[in-house]
N, C-alpha and C positions, 0 to 999 in steps of 0.2 A: 700396057702403055707405060712409058717412062716420062715423068714430068720432072723438069729440072728448073732451077732458079738461075737468075743472071749471075749469081755469085760463083757458080760452079760447084761441082760435087764436093770439093775439098774445103769450101768456105765454112766458117762457123755459122750456125743458124740453120744448116741443112739437117734433116732427120730422115732416117730410113727405117721403115717398119714393115716387116713382112713383105719385103721386096718392092715396096712403094715408097718413092721419095715425095716429101711434101715441103713446100716452101714456108718458112717461118721467118717473120720479121725479126731483126735483131732487137734485143731488149734495150731499154733506155740505158744510156751511158756506154753503148758499144758503137765503135766507129767501123768504118768499112775495112779498116786494116785488120779487124778481128781482135784488137786489144781491148780488154775490159778496163775502163777507167772509173775509179771511185770518186764521185763528185759529191762532197758533203752538201746537204740541203741547207744547213744554217750553222752559224757558230755554236748555237746551243747543242745541236746534235754532235758537232765535232768535239765540244767539251765533254759531253756525255761519253763518247767513245774513249777519250783520253782517260776519263775516270774509270771506266769499266776495264780498260786494258792496262791500267796502271802505268801508262806511258809518261805521266807527269806527277811525280810524288807530291810536289807542293800543292797541286790542284786537288789531289785526293785528300790531303790533310785539311785544306780549306773547306772542302765540301763536307767532310765528316764533322769538323768543328761547327760549321753552320747548322748541321742537323742537330748536334747536341745542344747548341744554344737555343734553337727553336723549341726543342723538347723541354728544356729547363724553363723557358719562358711560359710555356703552356702549363707546366706544373705549378709555377708560382701564381699565375693568374687564377688557376683553378682553386688553389688553396685560399687565395684572397677572397674569391667569391664565396666559398664555403664559410670562411670566417665571418664575413659581413652578414651572410644569411643567418648564421647561428647567433650572432650578436643581436640582430634585429628581432629574431624569435625570442631570445632570452629576455630582452628588454620589454617586449610587449607582454610576455607571460608574467614577468615580475610585477609590472605595473598593474596587471589585472588581479594578481594575487594580493597586492597591497590594498586594493580597493574593495576587497570582499568584506561583507558585513558578517562576521563570524558570530555564531550563537554563543551564549555564555557557557563557561565550563563549570563542571562540578568537581568536587574533591574526589580523588582516587584513593579510597581507604586502604587498598592493598598494594599501592604502587607509589610512584613519585608525584608529588604535587608542588607546583611553584606558585607562591602567593606574592601579590604586590603589596608591600608593607605600607606604601603611601606615607612615608615619613618625611616628605619634603615640607619646608616652611612656605606655605602658601598664604598670602595676605587674606585675612578674613576667614581662614580655615586652618586652625592650628592642628598640628599633627597629633595623632592619638597614641602612636607607638614609637619606641626607640629600640634599635637593635644594639646590644652590647655583647662584646666578646670578652669572656673572663676565663682564664686558665684553659684556653682552647675550646671552650664550650660557649654556645650562643644562647642568650636570653633575650626575650622581648619584654620590655617594661613600659610602664606608662611614664611619660615625662611629668615632672613636678610643675608647680605653678610658675616658678621663675623661668623655667625653660620655655614654657608655652608663650610667655611674653616676649621671648626673643632677646633676653638680656645676657645670654651667654653665647660663646662661640660654638659653632657646629664642629663635627668631627673633621680632623685635618688629614687623617691617614686611613687607608684601608687595612693597615696592619693592626691598629689599636686605636681606641677613642682617646680624645684629649682628656687631661685630668679633670677639667671642669665638667665636661659632659659625663664622664664616668661617675663622678661624685653625685651629680644631681640625678642622673638616670638611675643610679643604684638606690637612691632614696625612693624611687617610684615602685609601685607594686608590680610583681611579675604577672604577666598576662597569661592566662591558661591557653594551651594550644587549641582547645575546643573553641574558644572565642575567636582566635585568629582564623581558624578554618571557616568560621561562620561569617566574620565581618570583612575579611580581606578578599579582594577579587582573585580568582584563580586565573593566572596568566598562561601557564603551560601545564601539561601533564607528561607522564612518561611517553605517551604516544607521539609527542611532538619532537622527539629526539631520534636522530638516525644513527647515533653512535657516539662514542667518547673514548679518548685516550688519556693516559696519565703520564705526567712528566715530573720527575723529581728536580727540585731546584734548591738553592741555598740562600739564606738571608744572613749577610755578614754582620748586621747590627745586632741581631739576636744570637748569632753564632750557632745556628741550627738549621736543619733542612725543613723544607715545606714542599707541598705538592700542588701542581697545576692540573686541571682537568680541561682538556680541549674538547669542545662540544660541537657536534654537527646537528643542525636543525633540519627538520623536514620542511617542505614548501609551506605547509600550513603553519608550522612553528615559527618559521622565519617571518611570515606575514603577521602573525599574532604578536610576536616580540616587537616588530617595527611599529605596529599600530599602538601598542601600550606604551612603549618607551618614548614615543613622540610627545606625549603629554605628561610623562613621569620621569623625564631624564634626570639622572643623578640620584634617584631613590633606590631603595634596596629591594631585592627579591629574597624570599624566604623559601629555601629548598627543604621540604618536609618529606621524610621517608620513614614509614612504619612508626609514626608518632615521634620521630626524632628530628630536630632541626640540625641539619648537617652544615649549612653555611648560609651566609646572608650577604652576597656580593652586591655592589652597586651597579645599576644599569648605565649603559651609554647608548644614546639613541643612534642607531645605525641600521642600514639595510644590508644585512649579512647573513650568510648561512652557517657561519662558524663563530663560536665564542670561546673565550678562555676564562675559567673561574679560578681565581687565586687571591690570596694564599689560603690553602687548607693545611692546617698544622698537624692534623692527625691522619696518618696514612690510611688507616682503616676507613675513615670517613670518605676519603677521596676514592677508594676502591669501591665502596658501597654505592657512591653516587654514580660512578662510571658504569658499574654493572646495571644499575637501574635504567640508565640511559641507553644501554644496549638491549634492553628488554628482559633482563634477568631479574628475578625476585629473590 
């Protein structure tokens, strides 16, 4: 049996398979003339075809630029979110560390010990000790009676004491290191330092070099330093290593994980101090 459609055997849409003809309706977009017409479904699809076929170079450039800008915006927003998250985490962690009630420290006989000299002039509580640098060596002395009454000026420079303080303090007795280790609070030990670096500098007034030690504190060391310096701002610390006083810098109250100790006039003292802060003995 032969089945034929109204289009005739030669019209598009007719199929013949194994001697049998079947009627197939024309696909969408096909007219009775047998001509296939491409009708875009929307302007967006038409724009996509232009982009894919590279028929419009300007459109391709605009599309690629838009993609790059969108990717860049996502990266910027992502980095901003991560930065804000890290800042919030760091702030919360720092505040918690600063509020910790740390136990009292003991002297490290085989390593670095940092003492609080408590040499500030506090009303009703005269200072017991004065740090004096002479010939690039530090001494801790007792202040005489006139200095305790506050009738002389305090030291004006970290490089050397004023003449008045030097004369009066020199008249006082040298304090044994054993007394300092017993009477002064231990602020830090070698375990509270994460590392240190040395930098050589120059003092034009004395026309000679000196050394700086850039210090990195651990989280606990940072917290302990902040808590102690809050009530002892401007007082001196005494860095003791193997029964030697290496330096006596003044404190500045701050919440920081890095400090700079200067000036240290003897290079060997600076290197010994930095090595102790790196965990070397």
